[in-house]
N, C-alpha and C positions, 0 to 999 in steps of 0.2 A: 581179774582181767584188767582193771584200771591200773594196777600196780605195774603193768608192763608198758604203760604209756610214758616212757622216759627215754632220754637220748641213748642210753646203752642198749635198751631193748629195741629201739628203732634201728640201731646199727646191727644188732643181732638179726633182726628181721631182714635187713638188706642182705647180709651175708647168706642167710639161709635160703632166701629166694634165689640169689645168684647161683649158689651151688646146686640147688634143686633143679634149676632151669638148664644147667649144663652149659651155660654160655661163658663160664669163667676162663680166663687165660692162665698161663703159668705165673705171670706177674700177680694176677688176682689171688692165686693160691698162696703165694709168698706173703702178700699183704694181709691175707686172712690169718695166716700163722702168726704174723707179727701182732695183729690186733688181739688175738687170743692170748698171747704172752704178755701183753701190756698190763693187764689187770685181772685178778681172779674173778671179778664180776663179769668179765666178758664171756668166758666159757660157760658160766652159770646161766647167763641170759640166753646164750645160744641153745643150751640144753632145754631151757624153758620153752623156747619157740619150737624146738623139735618135738618136745613132749606134747605140745598142743597139736602138732601135726599127726604124730603117729600113735599117741596115747601112752607112750613110755619113752624114757630117755635111754638111748642106746649109745650115747657118746660120753666118754669120760676123759676129760682133759686134765684132771687134777694131778696125775702122776708125773707130768713132764711139761716144761715150757717150750720144748721143741716139738713141732708137729709136722710130720711128713704127710704126704697125700694119703697113705694107707691109714695112719693114725687119725688123720683129720676126718675121714669119712667112713672108717671101718665099721661095718655092722649096721649102719644107719639106713634109713629109707633114702636119704640123699645118695648114698653110695649105690644102692640098688638102681635108682633112676639114672644116675650118671653112667653106670656100667651098661644100662639097657637102652631102651628106645629113646629116652630124652637125650642122652649123651650122643647117640649115633646120629641124630638128626642134623647136627651142625657140620658134619663132614661131607660136604659136597662142593668142593672148591671150584669145580669146573661146570657147575650147573648153569643153565642158560637163563633161567628166570627165578628171581627171588622176590617175595613180597614182604613188606614190613608189617609190624603189628598194627592191625586196624585197617590195612590197605586192601582195596580191591583193584585189580588191574586187568584191563582187556588187552589181549595179545592176538596176533595172527600165528597160524601154524605153518611152518615152511612146507611147501609141497602139497598143501591142501587148501581148498576154498572153504572158508568158514572162519570161526573165531573161537576164542576161549576167554572166560572170565575166571581169574585166579583169585582165590580167597586169601585172607590174612595169614601171615606166617607160613607160606607155602614155598616149596622148592621143586622145580621140575627141569628136565633136560629134554632137548629134541633128539630123537633117536630114529634108527631105521634097522629093519632086519634083512635088508637086501631086496625084499619084495614090496614092502609098503612102509610108509612113514608112520611115526608115532611119537608118543611122549612117555617119558619115565617120570612118574610122580614119586619123588623121594619122601615128601612130607606135605601134609595139608590137604587142600581140596581145590578142584577146578571143574568148571562146567564147560561143556564143549558143544558147539553148533557145527555139525559136520555135514556138508552138502552131499558128499558121496560121489561127485562127478569125477574126482581124481582117484577113485578106488577106495578100498577099505582103509581104515585108520584104527590104530590101537593105542591103549593106555596101559603101560606096564606099571604095576605097583606091588611092592613086596614080591611074592612068588607067584603072582597071577597076572593075567592079561585080559583086558576088556576090549572087545572087538566091535567096531561100528561099521556098517555099510551105508550109513546116512541117517541123520536125525539129530536129536539133542539128548545129551545125557550128562551125568555127573559122576565123578569118582572122588572119594575122600579116603585119605590114609592117615589114621590117628591111632596111637597107642598099640601098634602092632596089628591093627585090624583095618581092612579095606572094605568100603561099602560102595557099590555101583548102583546107580539109579537110572532106569530107562525112562526118560521123560516122553520122548516120541520115538516110535519105531523100536524094534527089538534090538537087543545086544547079545553077543556071545561072550561068556566068561569062561576062560580056561584056567583051571586051578587044580593042582595036585593030580595031574594026569586025567582029569575029567573035564568034560565040556558041558556047559549049562546054558540054556536059552532063557533070557530075561525079557519078558514082554513089557510093552508100554505100561507105565504107571506102577511098575514093580521095582523092588530093590532086593539086593542080596548082600551078605557080608561073608568075607573069608579071612582066615589068618594063616599062620605058618603051617598048620596041620590040615587045612582044607576048608570046606564050607562050614562056617559056624552058625549061620542063619540062612536057610534056603529062601528062595524067591517068595516075596510076600507083598501085598498091596501097600502103597505108601501115599501119604498126602503130599504130592509133588510140590504144590504151591507153597506149602509151609516149609517143607524140607529145603527148598531152594530159594527161599525168600531173601537170603543173604545177598543175592545178586542185585536186588533192589534196595539194599541197605537196611534190611530188617532181619531180626531173628524171631521166629514164632514158636512158642511153646504151648502145647495144649495138654494140660494135665501131666506134664513131665515131672519126674522126681527132681527135687532141688539139687541133688548131686549132679544130675545130668545137665541142668541149667548152668551150674557153676563151671562144669567142664567146658561147655561151649563158650561161655563168656571169657574164660581164660585164653581161648584162641584168638580173641579179638581185642584184648586189652592187656597191658602189662601187669605183672604181679600174680600172686597165687591167692586162691580163695579156699579157706579151710572151713569145713562144716563139722561142728562138734556133735557127735551122737548119730547112731544109725537111724533112729526114728525121724530125726530132722532131715537127714539125707533123703529119706523116702517120701517126704511131704510133697504132695503134688502142687505144681505151679502152672498157672495159665497166664501167659504174659507175651506182649509184643514189645520187642526192643528195637529202638532206633540206634543203629550202629554208630551214628555220628555223636550219640550221647550215651554210649554204653557205660561210661563211668558213673552215670547217675542211677544205674539200675539197682545196685546192691542196697543203697540207702532206701530206695522205694520198697524193696523186699522187706526191709525192717518193719515198715508200717503195715504192709499188706499181710505178712505172715506173723506179725507180732513176735519178732525175734530181736536179739541183741546183735548189732554189728559193730565190731571193733576193728578199726583200720590202723595198721602200723605202717605209716607212710604209704607210698604207692606200691610197695613190694609185697605186702601180705595183709589180707583181710580175713578175720575170723568171724564166723556166724555161729551163734549158739542160741538155745532156747532162753527166754527171759526167766 
């Protein structure tokens, strides 16, 4: 692991994280191809980083110094993510609201009395179906305070719709799954031709195929603590903790080993100091943390 702490590996980590995130431009791809062709050590370092991520190297740059997009990403986990949900998230040029990494933003909803707090890395648009106003949540998470005086209000996310007649609730759309939480007052969730009632203090999750987790009680205070600048984890697997942290800070967190991924973590994170969390985990969980610049962090057992 220490052998990867060199300038070439740091460059490889930068490129891997950029391609994995799906935020690269056509110019970035060209520069990446040029970087790969500059030195045989470059594709090797990139393959080392990808091997850490996926457990095996699926990239082979040795046969050619010219790399098109298909050759550059063919068969790798980066290709899968870029072609799937990660890559799709960045295409919403006409969206009304976007938040930056680490940002929380309070907004008003046109045509409604109330407000919304939008989480980090979220994208949403104001919409209407002709009868009522709503929001389309393209990516991320938002909490809503809906007074109901101006009629019902809906949040469209993926292929489902969450309907409120008044109250507070939260909708999160990540990795192809949408979770709705009824904080106060019931919600109606329409998904895959079915209608579901979500009572106060409960949550449910759906995906493209329908309901993936039916209504169940949730610790609302912990689940929505991000509104007050905190993340609260109570016995959560380390893999889940890493996934949530990635939403609030730049870079990727790689956990080596299934056993370590399942290790339970109880932790309260101050979002204003979230970058200090992973080093703390090293001491609490007795693990090794290797940071390749700001773009990639690897956690493994000691």
